[in-house]
C-alpha beads as a LAMMPS data file, in Angstrom:
LAMMPS data file: protein, C-alpha beads

257 atoms
256 bonds

1 atom types
1 bond types

-500.0 500.0 xlo xhi
-500.0 500.0 ylo yhi
-500.0 500.0 zlo zhi

Masses

1 110.0

Atoms # bond

1 1 1 268.982 -3.718 -413.064
2 1 1 272.036 -2.929 -411.127
3 1 1 270.375 -0.035 -409.980
4 1 1 266.664 -0.291 -409.427
5 1 1 266.045 1.990 -412.353
6 1 1 267.962 0.669 -415.282
7 1 1 270.456 -2.092 -414.698
8 1 1 269.020 -5.533 -415.144
9 1 1 272.087 -6.441 -417.154
10 1 1 273.386 -8.510 -414.260
11 1 1 270.380 -10.827 -414.234
12 1 1 271.397 -14.441 -414.637
13 1 1 269.990 -15.762 -417.883
14 1 1 269.274 -19.233 -416.552
15 1 1 268.007 -20.720 -413.346
16 1 1 270.008 -23.014 -411.112
17 1 1 268.611 -25.941 -413.075
18 1 1 269.891 -24.605 -416.395
19 1 1 266.499 -23.663 -417.784
20 1 1 266.042 -20.334 -419.570
21 1 1 264.881 -17.598 -417.223
22 1 1 262.190 -15.076 -418.171
23 1 1 263.173 -12.408 -420.642
24 1 1 265.999 -10.366 -419.093
25 1 1 265.100 -6.897 -420.255
26 1 1 264.479 -4.647 -423.226
27 1 1 267.819 -3.152 -424.169
28 1 1 266.174 -0.339 -426.094
29 1 1 264.062 0.668 -423.100
30 1 1 267.025 0.569 -420.729
31 1 1 269.213 2.640 -423.015
32 1 1 266.439 5.203 -423.282
33 1 1 266.089 5.306 -419.505
34 1 1 269.831 5.775 -419.094
35 1 1 269.647 9.221 -420.701
36 1 1 266.606 10.325 -418.676
37 1 1 267.095 12.153 -415.348
38 1 1 265.643 9.277 -413.310
39 1 1 267.928 6.657 -414.815
40 1 1 271.040 8.842 -414.787
41 1 1 270.562 9.944 -411.184
42 1 1 269.820 6.468 -409.894
43 1 1 272.677 4.886 -411.800
44 1 1 275.116 7.509 -410.492
45 1 1 274.000 7.068 -406.888
46 1 1 274.253 3.299 -406.991
47 1 1 277.628 3.295 -408.705
48 1 1 278.956 5.758 -406.143
49 1 1 277.744 3.496 -403.345
50 1 1 279.372 0.441 -404.930
51 1 1 282.670 2.258 -405.498
52 1 1 282.756 3.387 -401.873
53 1 1 282.129 -0.117 -400.552
54 1 1 284.633 -1.685 -402.932
55 1 1 287.377 0.685 -401.800
56 1 1 290.609 1.235 -403.769
57 1 1 290.793 -1.282 -406.611
58 1 1 293.926 -0.347 -408.549
59 1 1 295.957 -3.472 -409.244
60 1 1 293.415 -5.781 -407.607
61 1 1 291.842 -8.832 -409.229
62 1 1 288.087 -8.232 -409.438
63 1 1 285.317 -10.618 -410.483
64 1 1 281.845 -9.389 -411.367
65 1 1 279.290 -12.207 -411.301
66 1 1 276.425 -11.409 -413.664
67 1 1 278.303 -8.663 -415.488
68 1 1 275.737 -8.184 -418.236
69 1 1 277.088 -5.811 -420.884
70 1 1 279.998 -4.884 -418.573
71 1 1 278.977 -1.283 -417.949
72 1 1 279.977 -1.486 -414.289
73 1 1 282.930 -3.794 -414.902
74 1 1 284.345 -1.276 -417.362
75 1 1 284.131 1.480 -414.760
76 1 1 286.160 -0.619 -412.338
77 1 1 288.695 -1.381 -415.080
78 1 1 289.135 2.342 -415.676
79 1 1 289.909 2.654 -411.978
80 1 1 292.793 0.256 -412.378
81 1 1 291.283 -3.113 -411.428
82 1 1 292.145 -6.308 -413.276
83 1 1 288.566 -7.267 -414.109
84 1 1 286.955 -10.586 -414.977
85 1 1 283.294 -10.541 -415.955
86 1 1 281.058 -13.621 -416.023
87 1 1 277.512 -13.917 -417.322
88 1 1 275.280 -16.874 -418.181
89 1 1 273.856 -15.170 -421.263
90 1 1 276.078 -15.455 -424.370
91 1 1 274.312 -12.419 -425.815
92 1 1 275.375 -10.322 -422.847
93 1 1 278.945 -11.600 -423.055
94 1 1 278.994 -10.607 -426.725
95 1 1 277.638 -7.156 -425.841
96 1 1 280.302 -6.827 -423.147
97 1 1 283.037 -7.673 -425.643
98 1 1 281.666 -5.085 -428.015
99 1 1 281.752 -2.515 -425.214
100 1 1 285.420 -3.264 -424.516
101 1 1 286.231 -2.660 -428.186
102 1 1 284.340 0.634 -428.268
103 1 1 285.650 1.922 -424.937
104 1 1 289.129 0.364 -425.236
105 1 1 288.950 -1.264 -421.815
106 1 1 290.738 -4.455 -420.814
107 1 1 288.363 -7.100 -419.449
108 1 1 288.482 -10.888 -419.285
109 1 1 284.955 -11.974 -420.219
110 1 1 283.483 -15.439 -420.222
111 1 1 280.196 -17.294 -420.189
112 1 1 279.377 -19.322 -417.094
113 1 1 277.002 -19.995 -414.224
114 1 1 277.109 -18.207 -410.900
115 1 1 276.299 -21.487 -409.144
116 1 1 279.446 -23.111 -410.576
117 1 1 282.129 -20.467 -410.952
118 1 1 284.921 -21.716 -413.242
119 1 1 287.752 -20.387 -411.082
120 1 1 290.123 -21.832 -408.524
121 1 1 289.882 -21.024 -404.827
122 1 1 291.132 -17.649 -403.570
123 1 1 291.535 -16.247 -407.089
124 1 1 290.163 -12.720 -406.526
125 1 1 290.708 -9.767 -404.190
126 1 1 287.184 -8.462 -404.748
127 1 1 283.996 -10.201 -405.892
128 1 1 280.985 -8.166 -406.950
129 1 1 277.407 -9.252 -407.685
130 1 1 274.828 -6.587 -408.451
131 1 1 271.146 -7.427 -408.931
132 1 1 272.109 -11.002 -409.667
133 1 1 270.907 -13.008 -406.659
134 1 1 267.379 -11.658 -407.060
135 1 1 266.976 -13.733 -410.217
136 1 1 268.727 -16.927 -409.088
137 1 1 266.882 -19.650 -407.218
138 1 1 269.764 -20.881 -405.082
139 1 1 271.235 -17.607 -403.842
140 1 1 272.944 -19.304 -400.900
141 1 1 274.908 -21.546 -403.246
142 1 1 276.023 -18.558 -405.306
143 1 1 277.267 -16.710 -402.223
144 1 1 279.191 -19.816 -401.178
145 1 1 280.781 -19.992 -404.616
146 1 1 281.748 -16.329 -404.526
147 1 1 283.266 -16.878 -401.089
148 1 1 285.257 -19.839 -402.389
149 1 1 286.966 -17.803 -405.118
150 1 1 287.611 -14.842 -402.799
151 1 1 291.028 -14.496 -401.210
152 1 1 291.274 -14.412 -397.395
153 1 1 290.967 -10.756 -396.445
154 1 1 289.202 -10.038 -399.737
155 1 1 285.970 -8.108 -400.125
156 1 1 282.558 -9.283 -401.295
157 1 1 280.110 -6.577 -402.371
158 1 1 276.512 -7.584 -403.062
159 1 1 273.921 -5.121 -404.360
160 1 1 270.291 -6.222 -404.420
161 1 1 266.692 -5.060 -404.756
162 1 1 265.314 -3.774 -401.453
163 1 1 262.016 -5.250 -400.333
164 1 1 260.418 -2.214 -398.686
165 1 1 260.564 0.555 -401.280
166 1 1 258.424 2.409 -403.793
167 1 1 260.343 0.647 -406.558
168 1 1 259.629 -2.813 -405.148
169 1 1 255.913 -2.067 -404.890
170 1 1 255.845 -0.819 -408.459
171 1 1 257.654 -3.901 -409.708
172 1 1 255.523 -6.342 -407.761
173 1 1 252.454 -4.849 -409.374
174 1 1 254.069 -5.241 -412.778
175 1 1 254.815 -8.849 -411.921
176 1 1 251.226 -9.490 -410.875
177 1 1 250.138 -8.014 -414.211
178 1 1 252.296 -10.520 -416.061
179 1 1 255.705 -8.935 -416.534
180 1 1 257.988 -12.000 -416.906
181 1 1 260.989 -10.412 -415.196
182 1 1 259.326 -8.990 -412.089
183 1 1 257.066 -12.009 -411.676
184 1 1 260.074 -14.064 -410.533
185 1 1 262.266 -11.382 -408.946
186 1 1 263.192 -11.738 -405.270
187 1 1 263.200 -8.618 -403.113
188 1 1 265.223 -8.820 -399.885
189 1 1 265.741 -6.867 -396.717
190 1 1 269.132 -5.847 -395.365
191 1 1 268.785 -8.483 -392.651
192 1 1 268.146 -11.229 -395.211
193 1 1 271.221 -10.185 -397.186
194 1 1 273.382 -10.156 -394.062
195 1 1 272.142 -13.648 -393.194
196 1 1 273.020 -14.890 -396.688
197 1 1 276.524 -13.537 -396.300
198 1 1 276.840 -14.792 -392.732
199 1 1 275.894 -18.309 -393.811
200 1 1 279.047 -18.278 -395.957
201 1 1 281.070 -17.351 -392.834
202 1 1 281.953 -13.906 -394.064
203 1 1 282.189 -10.916 -391.746
204 1 1 279.678 -8.177 -392.583
205 1 1 281.389 -4.795 -392.477
206 1 1 278.715 -2.417 -393.716
207 1 1 275.175 -2.324 -395.098
208 1 1 273.899 0.715 -396.964
209 1 1 271.024 1.722 -399.198
210 1 1 270.289 3.981 -402.174
211 1 1 267.327 5.263 -404.201
212 1 1 264.844 6.159 -401.475
213 1 1 262.599 8.120 -403.814
214 1 1 259.709 6.817 -405.934
215 1 1 260.396 6.015 -409.618
216 1 1 259.829 9.612 -410.650
217 1 1 262.367 11.947 -412.234
218 1 1 261.302 15.009 -410.237
219 1 1 261.518 13.134 -406.923
220 1 1 264.942 11.766 -407.857
221 1 1 266.264 15.230 -408.692
222 1 1 264.917 16.686 -405.448
223 1 1 266.146 13.917 -403.117
224 1 1 269.399 12.876 -404.801
225 1 1 271.628 15.266 -402.792
226 1 1 270.516 13.560 -399.557
227 1 1 270.057 10.013 -400.770
228 1 1 273.385 8.398 -399.906
229 1 1 273.420 10.138 -396.515
230 1 1 270.004 8.632 -395.847
231 1 1 271.280 5.239 -396.990
232 1 1 273.906 5.365 -394.225
233 1 1 271.209 5.851 -391.623
234 1 1 268.691 3.223 -392.732
235 1 1 267.861 0.799 -395.527
236 1 1 264.127 1.110 -394.929
237 1 1 262.738 2.482 -398.173
238 1 1 265.936 1.727 -400.097
239 1 1 265.249 0.405 -403.581
240 1 1 268.869 -0.761 -403.706
241 1 1 270.696 -2.354 -400.765
242 1 1 274.414 -3.096 -400.788
243 1 1 276.356 -5.230 -398.329
244 1 1 280.117 -5.240 -397.862
245 1 1 281.642 -8.350 -396.281
246 1 1 285.196 -9.572 -395.772
247 1 1 286.541 -13.125 -395.870
248 1 1 288.340 -13.786 -392.583
249 1 1 292.049 -14.616 -392.559
250 1 1 292.578 -17.850 -390.662
251 1 1 295.717 -19.010 -388.857
252 1 1 296.106 -21.560 -391.653
253 1 1 296.171 -18.740 -394.198
254 1 1 298.789 -16.884 -392.157
255 1 1 300.886 -20.021 -391.864
256 1 1 300.867 -20.494 -395.608
257 1 1 302.451 -17.120 -396.262

Bonds

1 1 1 2
2 1 2 3
3 1 3 4
4 1 4 5
5 1 5 6
6 1 6 7
7 1 7 8
8 1 8 9
9 1 9 10
10 1 10 11
11 1 11 12
12 1 12 13
13 1 13 14
14 1 14 15
15 1 15 16
16 1 16 17
17 1 17 18
18 1 18 19
19 1 19 20
20 1 20 21
21 1 21 22
22 1 22 23
23 1 23 24
24 1 24 25
25 1 25 26
26 1 26 27
27 1 27 28
28 1 28 29
29 1 29 30
30 1 30 31
31 1 31 32
32 1 32 33
33 1 33 34
34 1 34 35
35 1 35 36
36 1 36 37
37 1 37 38
38 1 38 39
39 1 39 40
40 1 40 41
41 1 41 42
42 1 42 43
43 1 43 44
44 1 44 45
45 1 45 46
46 1 46 47
47 1 47 48
48 1 48 49
49 1 49 50
50 1 50 51
51 1 51 52
52 1 52 53
53 1 53 54
54 1 54 55
55 1 55 56
56 1 56 57
57 1 57 58
58 1 58 59
59 1 59 60
60 1 60 61
61 1 61 62
62 1 62 63
63 1 63 64
64 1 64 65
65 1 65 66
66 1 66 67
67 1 67 68
68 1 68 69
69 1 69 70
70 1 70 71
71 1 71 72
72 1 72 73
73 1 73 74
74 1 74 75
75 1 75 76
76 1 76 77
77 1 77 78
78 1 78 79
79 1 79 80
80 1 80 81
81 1 81 82
82 1 82 83
83 1 83 84
84 1 84 85
85 1 85 86
86 1 86 87
87 1 87 88
88 1 88 89
89 1 89 90
90 1 90 91
91 1 91 92
92 1 92 93
93 1 93 94
94 1 94 95
95 1 95 96
96 1 96 97
97 1 97 98
98 1 98 99
99 1 99 100
100 1 100 101
101 1 101 102
102 1 102 103
103 1 103 104
104 1 104 105
105 1 105 106
106 1 106 107
107 1 107 108
108 1 108 109
109 1 109 110
110 1 110 111
111 1 111 112
112 1 112 113
113 1 113 114
114 1 114 115
115 1 115 116
116 1 116 117
117 1 117 118
118 1 118 119
119 1 119 120
120 1 120 121
121 1 121 122
122 1 122 123
123 1 123 124
124 1 124 125
125 1 125 126
126 1 126 127
127 1 127 128
128 1 128 129
129 1 129 130
130 1 130 131
131 1 131 132
132 1 132 133
133 1 133 134
134 1 134 135
135 1 135 136
136 1 136 137
137 1 137 138
138 1 138 139
139 1 139 140
140 1 140 141
141 1 141 142
142 1 142 143
143 1 143 144
144 1 144 145
145 1 145 146
146 1 146 147
147 1 147 148
148 1 148 149
149 1 149 150
150 1 150 151
151 1 151 152
152 1 152 153
153 1 153 154
154 1 154 155
155 1 155 156
156 1 156 157
157 1 157 158
158 1 158 159
159 1 159 160
160 1 160 161
161 1 161 162
162 1 162 163
163 1 163 164
164 1 164 165
165 1 165 166
166 1 166 167
167 1 167 168
168 1 168 169
169 1 169 170
170 1 170 171
171 1 171 172
172 1 172 173
173 1 173 174
174 1 174 175
175 1 175 176
176 1 176 177
177 1 177 178
178 1 178 179
179 1 179 180
180 1 180 181
181 1 181 182
182 1 182 183
183 1 183 184
184 1 184 185
185 1 185 186
186 1 186 187
187 1 187 188
188 1 188 189
189 1 189 190
190 1 190 191
191 1 191 192
192 1 192 193
193 1 193 194
194 1 194 195
195 1 195 196
196 1 196 197
197 1 197 198
198 1 198 199
199 1 199 200
200 1 200 201
201 1 201 202
202 1 202 203
203 1 203 204
204 1 204 205
205 1 205 206
206 1 206 207
207 1 207 208
208 1 208 209
209 1 209 210
210 1 210 211
211 1 211 212
212 1 212 213
213 1 213 214
214 1 214 215
215 1 215 216
216 1 216 217
217 1 217 218
218 1 218 219
219 1 219 220
220 1 220 221
221 1 221 222
222 1 222 223
223 1 223 224
224 1 224 225
225 1 225 226
226 1 226 227
227 1 227 228
228 1 228 229
229 1 229 230
230 1 230 231
231 1 231 232
232 1 232 233
233 1 233 234
234 1 234 235
235 1 235 236
236 1 236 237
237 1 237 238
238 1 238 239
239 1 239 240
240 1 240 241
241 1 241 242
242 1 242 243
243 1 243 244
244 1 244 245
245 1 245 246
246 1 246 247
247 1 247 248
248 1 248 249
249 1 249 250
250 1 250 251
251 1 251 252
252 1 252 253
253 1 253 254
254 1 254 255
255 1 255 256
256 1 256 257
């Protein structure tokens, strides 16, 4: 999931060692959830949070790592970004291409691994990874790769599954009961995400949360008007945690201009 409710489309399809990961998701179930109040509310809240952290994107080169069927990437393209989407699952890349044909959006889509991004250094103004690291063994390596392809002064936005939330508890139980996706998922705190980003020598600008309600449509409808405000105050209870970081501009970078 990109959001804790419905978007697992960004899940990497293989582990760092190239072996198939557990089944990504049921597309039919996710599409059904997307039209239910819980899925629609949660998806809207998380997208709004990501758009706010990404800032203005018109004319900027954007990479989404783990783009899935390109639902989010297409939204950024409609906002004027020059979008590249990468996913390890050829089925998801095919679905993303089909989406671009249906929605008439311009995306550059390719198959590849997050641990070995097939791009040169400093190629993008903005790099985005949403519910991707939680299904990859070597998350630190992926963050380093995303930092490598990010321009100095560029933004990295990571959205992940919060550890201390109703959603996380629900999913852990499903994992214990044998669900192949949630059995291997990693849930992280805001501090752990900031440390991951800091290890890549990026400057953390902001950390925010979303989806503080239990996975219940009525609760989502009742709490949605206050949810993003709450996410600015604390990430405790956030099912979705997003971190914005910036790649510092060095004196070497300034000298090269």
